SERO-4910 file (N, C-alpha, C, O; in steps of 0.05 Angstrom, whole numbers):
BEGIN
 pado doro    nc1    nc2    nc3   cac1   cac2   cac3    cc1    cc2    cc3    oc1    oc2    oc3
  Met    A   1941   -668  -1206   1943   -645  -1224   1959   -654  -1249   1979   -667  -1246
  Lys    A   1949   -647  -1273   1962   -655  -1297   1988   -639  -1301   1991   -617  -1292
  Gly    A   2006   -652  -1316   2032   -639  -1322   2053   -646  -1302   2047   -658  -1281
  Gly    A   2078   -639  -1309   2100   -645  -1291   2102   -625  -1269   2085   -608  -1265
  Pro    A   2124   -627  -1253   2129   -609  -1230   2129   -580  -1238   2117   -563  -1224
  Asp    A   2143   -573  -1260   2144   -545  -1268   2116   -535  -1276   2109   -512  -1270
  Ala    A   2100   -552  -1289   2073   -544  -1297   2056   -538  -1272   2040   -520  -1272
  Arg    A   2060   -555  -1252   2045   -551  -1227   2052   -525  -1214   2034   -510  -1206
  Ala    A   2077   -518  -1213   2086   -493  -1201   2076   -469  -1217   2067   -449  -1205
  Thr    A   2078   -471  -1243   2069   -449  -1260   2039   -444  -1257   2030   -421  -1256
  Lys    A   2023   -466  -1255   1995   -463  -1251   1988   -449  -1225   1970   -432  -1224
  Val    A   2002   -456  -1204   1998   -444  -1178   2004   -414  -1179   1989   -398  -1169
  Ile    A   2026   -407  -1192   2034   -379  -1194   2013   -363  -1210   2006   -340  -1202
  Phe    A   2002   -374  -1231   1982   -361  -1247   1956   -358  -1230   1942   -337  -1232
  Gln    A   1950   -378  -1214   1926   -376  -1197   1929   -354  -1176   1910   -340  -1170
  Ile    A   1953   -351  -1165   1958   -329  -1146   1953   -302  -1159   1939   -285  -1148
  Ala    A   1964   -299  -1183   1960   -273  -1197   1930   -269  -1204   1920   -246  -1202
  Ala    A   1916   -290  -1211   1888   -287  -1218   1872   -279  -1193   1853   -263  -1196
  Val    A   1878   -290  -1170   1864   -282  -1145   1867   -253  -1140   1848   -239  -1134
  Leu    A   1892   -243  -1142   1897   -214  -1136   1883   -196  -1156   1872   -176  -1149
  Leu    A   1885   -203  -1182   1873   -187  -1203   1843   -186  -1201   1830   -165  -1205
  Ala    A   1831   -209  -1195   1802   -210  -1193   1791   -197  -1168   1769   -185  -1168
  Ala    A   1806   -198  -1146   1796   -188  -1121   1795   -157  -1121   1778   -146  -1107
  Tyr    A   1813   -144  -1135   1815   -115  -1134   1790   -101  -1145   1779    -84  -1131
  Pro    A   1781   -106  -1169   1757    -93  -1179   1732   -100  -1162   1714    -84  -1159
  Met    A   1731   -125  -1152   1709   -133  -1135   1709   -117  -1109   1688   -109  -1099
  Ala    A   1733   -112  -1099   1736    -96  -1074   1727    -67  -1079   1714    -55  -1062
  Leu    A   1735    -56  -1102   1727    -29  -1109   1697    -26  -1111   1685     -6  -1102
  Ala    A   1684    -47  -1122   1655    -46  -1125   1641    -47  -1097   1622    -32  -1092
  Val    A   1651    -64  -1080   1640    -66  -1053   1645    -40  -1038   1628    -30  -1023
  His    A   1669    -29  -1041   1676     -4  -1027   1658     19  -1036   1652     37  -1020
  Ala    A   1650     19  -1062   1633     40  -1072   1605     39  -1059   1592     60  -1055
  Ile    A   1597     15  -1052   1571     11  -1039   1573     18  -1009   1554     29   -998
  His    A   1595      9   -997   1600     14   -968   1626     29   -964   1646     16   -956
  Pro    A   1627     55   -970   1652     70   -968   1664     71   -940   1688     77   -937
  Ala    A   1648     65   -920   1659     65   -892   1677     41   -887   1693     42   -868
  Trp    A   1674     20   -903   1691     -4   -899   1718      1   -911   1720     10   -934
  Pro    A   1740     -4   -897   1767      0   -908   1772    -17   -933   1766    -41   -933
  Leu    A   1782     -4   -954   1786    -18   -979   1805    -42   -976   1801    -63   -988
  Leu    A   1827    -38   -960   1846    -60   -957   1832    -84   -944   1838   -107   -952
  Arg    A   1816    -79   -924   1802   -102   -911   1783   -116   -930   1782   -141   -930
  Ile    A   1769   -101   -946   1751   -113   -965   1767   -130   -985   1760   -153   -991
  Phe    A   1789   -119   -995   1806   -133  -1014   1816   -159  -1003   1815   -180  -1016
  Ser    A   1827   -158   -978   1838   -182   -966   1817   -203   -962   1823   -227   -965
  Arg    A   1793   -195   -954   1772   -215   -949   1763   -228   -975   1759   -252   -976
  Ile    A   1760   -212   -996   1752   -223  -1022   1774   -241  -1033   1768   -263  -1043
  Ala    A   1799   -232  -1031   1821   -248  -1041   1822   -275  -1026   1827   -296  -1039
  Met    A   1818   -274  -1000   1819   -299   -985   1796   -318   -993   1799   -342   -994
  Leu    A   1772   -306   -997   1749   -322  -1006   1755   -335  -1033   1749   -359  -1036
  Leu    A   1765   -320  -1051   1772   -332  -1077   1794   -353  -1075   1793   -374  -1088
  Ala    A   1813   -348  -1057   1834   -368  -1053   1823   -394  -1042   1832   -415  -1050
  Leu    A   1804   -392  -1023   1792   -416  -1012   1776   -431  -1033   1776   -455  -1033
  Ile    A   1762   -416  -1050   1747   -429  -1072   1766   -445  -1090   1760   -467  -1098
  Ile    A   1789   -432  -1097   1809   -446  -1113   1819   -471  -1099   1822   -492  -1112
  Thr    A   1825   -469  -1073   1835   -492  -1058   1815   -514  -1058   1822   -538  -1062
  Ile    A   1790   -508  -1052   1769   -528  -1051   1765   -541  -1078   1761   -565  -1081
  Arg    A   1765   -524  -1099   1762   -534  -1127   1785   -553  -1133   1781   -574  -1146
  His    A   1809   -546  -1125   1832   -563  -1130   1829   -591  -1118   1835   -611  -1130
  Val    A   1818   -592  -1094   1814   -617  -1080   1792   -633  -1093   1795   -657  -1099
  Arg    A   1769   -620  -1098   1746   -634  -1108   1748   -643  -1137   1741   -666  -1144
  Leu    A   1759   -626  -1154   1761   -632  -1183   1787   -646  -1190   1789   -658  -1212
  Gly    A   1807   -644  -1173   1833   -655  -1179   1835   -685  -1172   1856   -698  -1176
  Gly    A   1814   -695  -1159   1815   -723  -1151   1832   -728  -1127   1841   -751  -1123
  Trp    A   1838   -707  -1112   1855   -710  -1088   1838   -710  -1063   1815   -702  -1064
  Asp    A   1850   -718  -1041   1835   -715  -1016   1847   -691  -1001   1866   -678  -1011
  Trp    A   1837   -686   -977   1845   -662   -963   1874   -664   -952   1885   -643   -943
  Lys    A   1885   -687   -953   1913   -690   -944   1931   -673   -963   1952   -664   -954
  Ala    A   1923   -670   -988   1939   -655  -1007   1943   -626   -999   1962   -613  -1008
  Val    A   1925   -616   -983   1927   -588   -974   1930   -586   -944   1923   -566   -931
  Gly    A   1942   -607   -932   1949   -606   -904   1927   -610   -884   1928   -601   -861
  Met    A   1905   -623   -893   1882   -627   -875   1877   -657   -869   1855   -665   -864
  Gly    A   1898   -673   -869   1895   -701   -863   1894   -706   -833   1902   -690   -817
  Asn    A   1884   -730   -826   1883   -739   -798   1871   -718   -779   1885   -705   -765
  Gly    A   1845   -715   -781   1831   -696   -765   1835   -699   -735   1831   -680   -720
  Asn    A   1842   -723   -726   1847   -727   -697   1870   -711   -687   1873   -706   -663
  Arg    A   1888   -703   -705   1911   -688   -697   1906   -658   -696   1923   -643   -688
  Phe    A   1882   -649   -705   1877   -620   -706   1881   -606   -680   1897   -588   -677
  Phe    A   1866   -614   -659   1867   -599   -634   1894   -602   -620   1904   -581   -611
  Pro    A   1906   -626   -618   1932   -627   -604   1953   -609   -618   1968   -595   -605
  Glu    A   1954   -610   -645   1975   -595   -659   1968   -565   -659   1986   -548   -655
  Trp    A   1942   -558   -663   1934   -530   -662   1940   -518   -634   1951   -496   -632
  Arg    A   1933   -533   -613   1938   -524   -586   1968   -520   -580   1975   -500   -568
  Phe    A   1984   -538   -590   2013   -536   -586   2024   -511   -601   2040   -496   -590
  Gly    A   2015   -507   -626   2024   -484   -640   2015   -458   -627   2030   -439   -626
  Phe    A   1990   -458   -617   1980   -434   -603   1996   -428   -578   2003   -405   -573
  Phe    A   2003   -449   -564   2019   -446   -540   2047   -434   -546   2056   -416   -533
  Ile    A   2060   -444   -567   2086   -434   -575   2083   -405   -584   2100   -388   -577
  Gly    A   2062   -399   -598   2058   -371   -608   2054   -352   -585   2066   -330   -585
  Val    A   2038   -359   -565   2034   -342   -541   2060   -338   -526   2067   -316   -519
  Cys    A   2075   -360   -521   2100   -358   -506   2120   -340   -521   2133   -324   -508
  Ser    A   2122   -344   -547   2142   -328   -562   2134   -299   -562   2152   -281   -560
  Phe    A   2108   -293   -564   2100   -265   -565   2106   -251   -538   2116   -229   -538
  Phe    A   2100   -265   -516   2104   -253   -490   2134   -252   -483   2143   -236   -466
  Leu    A   2150   -269   -495   2179   -267   -492   2188   -240   -504   2205   -226   -492
  Leu    A   2178   -234   -528   2185   -208   -540   2175   -185   -524   2190   -165   -520
  Ile    A   2151   -187   -513   2140   -165   -497   2157   -162   -471   2162   -140   -462
  Gly    A   2166   -184   -460   2183   -183   -436   2209   -168   -442   2218   -153   -425
  Leu    A   2220   -173   -465   2245   -159   -473   2240   -129   -476   2256   -113   -468
  Lys    A   2216   -122   -487   2209    -94   -490   2205    -81   -463   2213    -58   -459
  Phe    A   2193    -95   -444   2189    -85   -417   2216    -79   -404   2221    -58   -393
  Ala    A   2234    -99   -407   2260    -96   -394   2276    -72   -406   2292    -60   -392
  Ala    A   2271    -66   -431   2285    -44   -444   2270    -17   -442   2280      3   -451
  Gly    A   2247    -18   -429   2231      6   -427   2217     14   -453   2209     37   -456
  Ala    A   2214     -5   -471   2201      0   -496   2171     -7   -496   2158     -5   -517
  Ala    A   2160    -15   -473   2132    -21   -471   2124    -19   -441   2141    -23   -423
  Phe    A   2099    -13   -436   2088    -13   -409   2058    -18   -409   2045    -15   -429
  Ile    A   2048    -27   -386   2020    -33   -383   2003     -8   -383   2010     12   -371
  Ser    A   1981     -9   -397   1962     13   -398   1936      3   -384   1923    -15   -393
  Val    A   1930     15   -361   1907      7   -345   1881     15   -360   1878     38   -368
  Ser    A   1863     -4   -363   1839      1   -378   1816    -15   -365   1820    -30   -346
  Asp    A   1792    -11   -375   1769    -25   -365   1771    -55   -372   1775    -62   -395
  Thr    A   1768    -72   -351   1771   -101   -355   1751   -112   -375   1757   -129   -391
  Ala    A   1726   -102   -373   1705   -112   -391   1712   -106   -420   1707   -123   -437
  Ile    A   1723    -82   -425   1730    -74   -452   1753    -92   -462   1753   -101   -485
  Ile    A   1773    -96   -444   1795   -113   -452   1786   -141   -460   1795   -152   -480
  Leu    A   1768   -153   -443   1758   -180   -449   1741   -180   -475   1743   -199   -490
  Glu    A   1725   -159   -479   1708   -158   -503   1726   -157   -528   1721   -171   -547
  Lys    A   1746   -140   -527   1764   -138   -550   1780   -163   -554   1786   -172   -576
  Gly    A   1787   -176   -532   1802   -201   -534   1785   -223   -546   1795   -238   -563
  Gly    A   1760   -224   -539   1742   -244   -551   1739   -240   -581   1740   -259   -597
  Lys    A   1735   -215   -589   1732   -209   -618   1758   -215   -633   1758   -226   -655
  Ala    A   1781   -207   -621   1807   -212   -634   1812   -242   -637   1823   -250   -657
  Leu    A   1804   -258   -617   1809   -287   -618   1792   -300   -641   1802   -317   -655
  Met    A   1767   -291   -643   1750   -302   -664   1761   -295   -692   1762   -312   -709
  Gln    A   1768   -270   -695   1779   -261   -721   1805   -276   -727   1809   -285   -750
  Ala    A   1822   -279   -707   1848   -292   -711   1844   -322   -717   1859   -333   -733
  Gly    A   1824   -334   -705   1819   -362   -710   1812   -367   -739   1821   -386   -752
  Val    A   1794   -350   -750   1786   -352   -778   1810   -347   -797   1815   -362   -816
  Ile    A   1825   -325   -791   1848   -318   -807   1869   -341   -807   1880   -348   -827
  Gly    A   1874   -351   -783   1894   -372   -780   1888   -397   -797   1906   -407   -811
  Ile    A   1863   -406   -796   1856   -430   -812   1855   -424   -841   1866   -439   -858
  Ala    A   1842   -402   -849   1838   -396   -877   1864   -390   -891   1870   -400   -913
  Glu    A   1881   -373   -879   1907   -367   -892   1926   -390   -892   1940   -394   -912
  Glu    A   1925   -407   -872   1943   -430   -872   1934   -450   -893   1951   -463   -906
  Leu    A   1908   -453   -896   1898   -472   -917   1907   -464   -944   1915   -481   -960
  Phe    A   1906   -438   -950   1914   -428   -977   1945   -425   -979   1957   -436   -997
  Phe    A   1956   -409   -962   1985   -402   -964   2003   -426   -960   2022   -430   -975
  Arg    A   1997   -441   -939   2015   -464   -933   2004   -490   -945   2019   -503   -959
  Gly    A   1979   -497   -939   1969   -522   -949   1969   -524   -979   1977   -545   -991
  Tyr    A   1960   -503   -993   1959   -504  -1022   1984   -493  -1035   1998   -507  -1050
  Ile    A   1990   -467  -1031   2012   -455  -1046   2039   -467  -1039   2054   -477  -1056
  Thr    A   2046   -467  -1013   2072   -478  -1005   2074   -508  -1012   2094   -517  -1023
  Gly    A   2052   -523  -1007   2052   -551  -1013   2056   -557  -1043   2073   -574  -1050
  Gln    A   2041   -543  -1060   2043   -547  -1089   2070   -538  -1100   2082   -552  -1116
  Leu    A   2080   -515  -1091   2105   -505  -1101   2128   -523  -1092   2147   -527  -1107
  Ser    A   2127   -533  -1067   2148   -550  -1057   2149   -577  -1072   2170   -588  -1077
  Arg    A   2125   -586  -1080   2124   -611  -1096   2132   -606  -1125   2144   -623  -1138
  Gly    A   2125   -582  -1135   2130   -576  -1163   2159   -567  -1168   2169   -570  -1190
  Leu    A   2172   -555  -1148   2199   -544  -1152   2217   -560  -1134   2228   -581  -1142
  Ser    A   2221   -551  -1109   2236   -565  -1089   2226   -553  -1063   2213   -533  -1062
  Lys    A   2233   -567  -1040   2223   -558  -1015   2229   -529  -1009   2211   -512  -1004
  Trp    A   2255   -521  -1011   2263   -495  -1003   2256   -474  -1024   2249   -451  -1017
  Arg    A   2256   -480  -1049   2247   -461  -1070   2218   -456  -1066   2209   -433  -1069
  Gly    A   2202   -476  -1060   2174   -472  -1055   2169   -455  -1031   2152   -437  -1031
  Val    A   2183   -460  -1009   2180   -445   -985   2187   -416   -989   2173   -398   -980
  Ile    A   2209   -411  -1003   2218   -383  -1008   2198   -368  -1025   2191   -345  -1019
  Ile    A   2190   -380  -1047   2171   -366  -1065   2144   -361  -1051   2133   -339  -1053
  Ala    A   2134   -381  -1037   2108   -378  -1023   2111   -356  -1001   2092   -341   -997
  Ser    A   2133   -355   -988   2137   -336   -966   2140   -308   -977   2131   -288   -964
  Ile    A   2153   -305  -1000   2154   -278  -1013   2126   -269  -1020   2119   -245  -1016
  Phe    A   2110   -287  -1031   2082   -279  -1038   2067   -272  -1013   2052   -252  -1012
  Phe    A   2069   -288   -992   2055   -283   -966   2063   -255   -956   2045   -241   -947
  Ser    A   2088   -248   -958   2097   -222   -949   2086   -200   -967   2076   -180   -957
  Ala    A   2087   -204   -993   2079   -183  -1012   2049   -177  -1010   2042   -153  -1013
  Val    A   2033   -197  -1005   2004   -192  -1003   1997   -172   -982   1977   -157   -985
  His    A   2013   -170   -961   2007   -152   -939   2012   -123   -947   2006   -104   -931
  Phe    A   2023   -118   -971   2028    -90   -980   2008    -82  -1001   2013    -61  -1015
  Met    A   1987    -97  -1005   1966    -89  -1024   1948    -70  -1009   1925    -77  -1001
  Arg    A   1957    -45  -1006   1942    -25   -992   1946      2  -1005   1965      6  -1021
  Ser    A   1929     21   -998   1929     47  -1012   1954     64  -1005   1963     79  -1022
  Ser    A   1964     62   -981   1987     78   -973   2008     60   -960   2001     41   -946
  Leu    A   2033     67   -965   2055     51   -953   2073     69   -937   2075     93   -942
  Pro    A   2087     58   -917   2106     73   -901   2131     79   -918   2131     74   -942
  Ser    A   2152     88   -906   2177     94   -920   2189     69   -931   2183     47   -921
  Pro    A   2207     71   -951   2219     47   -962   2234     30   -941   2233      5   -942
  Ala    A   2247     43   -922   2261     28   -901   2241     12   -884   2247    -11   -876
  Glu    A   2218     24   -878   2197     10   -862   2184    -13   -878   2179    -34   -867
  Val    A   2180     -8   -903   2170    -29   -921   2189    -53   -921   2181    -76   -919
  Ala    A   2215    -47   -924   2235    -69   -925   2235    -84   -898   2237   -109   -898
  Ala    A   2234    -70   -876   2234    -83   -850   2210   -100   -845   2212   -123   -836
  Glu    A   2186    -89   -852   2162   -105   -849   2161   -129   -868   2153   -151   -860
  Ala    A   2170   -125   -893   2170   -147   -912   2188   -169   -903   2182   -193   -906
  Phe    A   2211   -162   -892   2230   -183   -883   2218   -198   -859   2220   -223   -858
  Gly    A   2206   -184   -840   2193   -198   -818   2171   -216   -827   2169   -239   -817
  Leu    A   2154   -207   -845   2132   -224   -855   2143   -248   -871   2132   -270   -870
  Phe    A   2165   -244   -886   2178   -266   -900   2187   -287   -880   2183   -311   -885
  Leu    A   2200   -279   -858   2209   -298   -838   2185   -313   -825   2187   -337   -820
  Ile    A   2163   -299   -821   2139   -312   -810   2130   -333   -830   2123   -355   -822
  Gly    A   2129   -326   -856   2121   -345   -876   2138   -370   -877   2128   -392   -879
  Val    A   2164   -367   -875   2182   -390   -874   2177   -407   -850   2176   -431   -852
  Thr    A   2174   -394   -826   2169   -409   -802   2144   -425   -804   2144   -449   -797
  Leu    A   2122   -413   -813   2097   -428   -816   2099   -450   -837   2087   -471   -834
  Ser    A   2114   -445   -858   2117   -465   -879   2131   -490   -868   2124   -512   -874
  Ile    A   2152   -485   -853   2167   -508   -841   2149   -524   -822   2150   -548   -822
  Ala    A   2133   -509   -807   2114   -524   -788   2095   -541   -804   2089   -564   -795
  Met    A   2086   -532   -827   2068   -548   -843   2082   -571   -857   2072   -593   -857
  Leu    A   2105   -566   -869   2119   -587   -883   2129   -609   -865   2129   -632   -873
  Glu    A   2138   -602   -841   2149   -622   -823   2127   -639   -811   2132   -663   -805
  Thr    A   2103   -629   -808   2081   -645   -797   2064   -657   -818   2050   -677   -814
  Gly    A   2065   -645   -842   2047   -654   -864   2019   -644   -862   2002   -652   -877
  Arg    A   2015   -626   -842   1988   -615   -837   1990   -585   -831   2012   -576   -823
  Ile    A   1969   -571   -834   1969   -542   -828   1961   -536   -799   1960   -512   -792
  Tyr    A   1955   -556   -783   1944   -551   -757   1963   -536   -738   1955   -517   -725
  Leu    A   1988   -544   -737   2007   -531   -719   2012   -503   -729   2013   -484   -713
  Ser    A   2016   -499   -755   2021   -472   -765   1997   -454   -761   1999   -430   -757
  Ala    A   1972   -466   -763   1948   -450   -758   1947   -441   -729   1938   -419   -724
  Gly    A   1956   -458   -711   1956   -450   -683   1976   -427   -678   1969   -408   -664
  Leu    A   1999   -429   -689   2019   -408   -688   2008   -382   -699   2010   -361   -687
  His    A   1998   -384   -723   1987   -361   -737   1965   -347   -721   1964   -323   -719
  Thr    A   1947   -364   -711   1925   -353   -695   1934   -338   -671   1925   -316   -665
  Ala    A   1954   -349   -656   1964   -337   -632   1977   -310   -638   1971   -290   -625
  Trp    A   1993   -309   -659   2007   -284   -666   1987   -262   -675   1989   -239   -667
  Val    A   1968   -269   -692   1948   -250   -701   1931   -240   -678   1925   -216   -675
  Phe    A   1922   -259   -661   1905   -253   -638   1919   -233   -620   1907   -213   -612
  Leu    A   1944   -238   -613   1958   -221   -593   1965   -194   -606   1966   -173   -592
  Met    A   1972   -193   -632   1978   -168   -644   1953   -150   -647   1955   -126   -647
  Lys    A   1930   -163   -650   1905   -148   -651   1896   -139   -623   1882   -119   -620
  Trp    A   1903   -154   -603   1892   -150   -576   1910   -133   -558   1900   -120   -539
  Asp    A   1936   -134   -562   1955   -123   -542   1951    -93   -538   1959    -83   -517
  Asn    A   1941    -79   -558   1937    -50   -554   1915    -43   -534   1910    -20   -527
  Ser    A   1900    -64   -525   1879    -60   -505   1891    -57   -477   1878    -46   -459
  Phe    A   1915    -67   -473   1927    -66   -446   1956    -60   -446   1969    -60   -425
  Leu    A   1967    -53   -470   1996    -49   -472   2001    -25   -489   1988    -20   -509
  Val    A   2021     -9   -481   2030     14   -497   2059      8   -506   2077      3   -489
  His    A   2064     10   -532   2091      7   -543   2103     34   -544   2095     51   -561
  Ala    A   2122     39   -527   2135     66   -525   2157     69   -546   2169     49   -555
  Glu    A   2162     94   -553   2185    100   -571   2211     95   -554   2214    105   -532
  Arg    A   2229     81   -566   2254     74   -552   2277     72   -572   2275     58   -591
  Asp    A   2298     87   -566   2322     86   -584   2336     60   -580   2338     50   -557
  Pro    A   2347     48   -601   2344     57   -629   2316     49   -640   2308     26   -636
  Asp    A   2303     67   -654   2276     61   -664   2276     37   -683   2257     21   -683
  Trp    A   2297     34   -700   2297     13   -719   2299    -15   -705   2292    -35   -717
  Phe    A   2309    -15   -681   2312    -40   -666   2286    -50   -654   2279    -74   -656
  Trp    A   2271    -32   -641   2246    -39   -627   2221    -36   -645   2202    -51   -641
  Ala    A   2221    -17   -663   2200    -14   -683   2173     -7   -671   2152    -13   -684
  Gly    A   2171      4   -648   2146     12   -636   2126    -11   -634   2133    -32   -623
  Asp    A   2101     -6   -643   2081    -27   -641   2081    -46   -664   2065    -65   -664
  Arg    A   2098    -43   -683   2100    -61   -706   2121    -83   -699   2144    -82   -709
  Ile    A   2113   -102   -683   2132   -122   -673   2145   -137   -696   2168   -145   -694
  Val    A   2130   -142   -717   2141   -157   -739   2165   -143   -752   2181   -156   -766
  Met    A   2168   -117   -747   2190   -102   -759   2214   -101   -740   2235    -90   -747
  Ser    A   2212   -111   -716   2233   -108   -696   2255   -129   -699   2249   -152   -707
  Val    A   2279   -122   -692   2302   -140   -694   2299   -164   -675   2305   -186   -683
  Pro    A   2289   -160   -649   2285   -184   -632   2266   -204   -644   2270   -228   -641
  Ala    A   2245   -195   -658   2226   -213   -671   2240   -229   -693   2236   -253   -696
  Trp    A   2257   -215   -709   2272   -229   -730   2290   -250   -718   2292   -273   -729
  Ile    A   2304   -244   -697   2322   -263   -685   2307   -288   -675   2315   -310   -679
  Leu    A   2284   -283   -662   2267   -305   -652   2258   -323   -675   2258   -347   -673
  Leu    A   2249   -310   -697   2239   -326   -720   2262   -342   -733   2258   -365   -741
  Val    A   2286   -330   -735   2309   -345   -745   2315   -369   -728   2322   -391   -738
  Val    A   2313   -366   -702   2317   -389   -683   2296   -410   -688   2302   -434   -689
  Phe    A   2271   -402   -691   2249   -421   -698   2256   -436   -723   2254   -461   -724
  Ile    A   2264   -422   -744   2270   -435   -769   2293   -455   -766   2293   -476   -779
  Ala    A   2312   -449   -749   2335   -466   -746   2329   -491   -730   2338   -513   -737
  Ile    A   2313   -489   -709   2308   -511   -691   2282   -526   -696   2279   -549   -686
  Met    A   2263   -514   -710   2237   -526   -712   2238   -554   -725   2224   -572   -716
  Pro    A   2253   -558   -747   2253   -585   -759   2262   -606   -739   2249   -628   -737
  Thr    A   2282   -601   -723   2292   -621   -703   2270   -625   -681   2265   -648   -674
  Val    A   2259   -604   -671   2238   -606   -650   2214   -622   -660   2204   -639   -646
  Leu    A   2205   -616   -684   2181   -629   -695   2186   -658   -701   2168   -675   -699
  Arg    A   2211   -665   -710   2217   -693   -714   2217   -708   -688   2209   -731   -687
  Arg    A   2227   -696   -667   2226   -709   -641   2197   -713   -632   2191   -733   -620
  Ile    A   2180   -693   -637   2152   -696   -630   2139   -719   -644   2123   -734   -633
  Arg    A   2146   -723   -670   2134   -745   -685   2142   -772   -672   2127   -792   -675
  Leu    A   2166   -773   -659   2175   -799   -648   2166   -802   -619   2169   -824   -608
  Ala    A   2156   -781   -607   2147   -782   -579   2117   -784   -577   2103   -780   -597
  Ser    A   2108   -791   -554   2079   -794   -551   2065   -768   -545   2041   -766   -546
  Ser    A   2080   -747   -539   2068   -721   -533   2089   -699   -538   2113   -704   -535
  Pro    A   2080   -675   -544   2098   -652   -546   2115   -648   -521   2138   -641   -523
  Arg    A   2103   -652   -498   2118   -648   -472   2142   -667   -471   2164   -658   -464
  Gln    A   2137   -692   -476   2159   -711   -475   2181   -704   -495   2205   -706   -489
  Ala    A   2172   -695   -519   2192   -688   -539   2209   -664   -530   2234   -665   -534
  Leu    A   2197   -644   -519   2211   -620   -511   2229   -626   -487   2251   -614   -485
  Glu    A   2221   -644   -470   2238   -651   -447   2264   -665   -456   2284   -665   -442
  Ser    A   2263   -677   -480   2287   -692   -489   2305   -674   -506   2327   -683   -514
  Val    A   2296   -650   -513   2313   -632   -529   2336   -621   -513   2352   -606   -523
***
């Protein structure tokens, strides 16, 4: 990319704004043709498509290879994605276990076939979201901002953007709920950014992202999030707004660099974790 570090960061920020501005009128046009489709969903899909086009254009016309956006060493894709997915599943069910213990969640008996059908659909959707969003948010935006500014400035700005994008919708909850959700999404963005920067690839962060999206889409098929005082602590079915989720994400942010460095020096994630 031409220009110095500041020019690189400025260009990325302008491209982010261009994606959002271009996606909205396109989403309105599609929504006018298919009013039954939720406007937010149309907007997010179009924005992601435009983002992927920008990312691919950056690689093809910038004279870079796919390593520049976290897609190097394809042999590492499945091991790292699988490890990230495993961590994501374990962390999610740790939170659910805490909610069970506090009486803030309970099992809802339902038809097994329906649960499996919804699970299959949720997994496919989460897989696409995990790869596509990590390629743009972490591989492109976080990577370019971290190189153009500094590691942590890039992570913070990219994570703020990642959080803000989730509020491009027609109606918003109360200011307190917006603040809680925004903070949780920001912490998720930081966690995923660290996973990408420490490995140099988006595969592990894509596995984490996929697991979390999959389970948040699927858990209402077999789980009921009950109201439990204090409401601000457990946050009902919006796990990303809950204090236990924030604590877990902060722990991830604190220990992930050390754990991932150990993994790089070990022959397998299992050996690395056994030595922690």
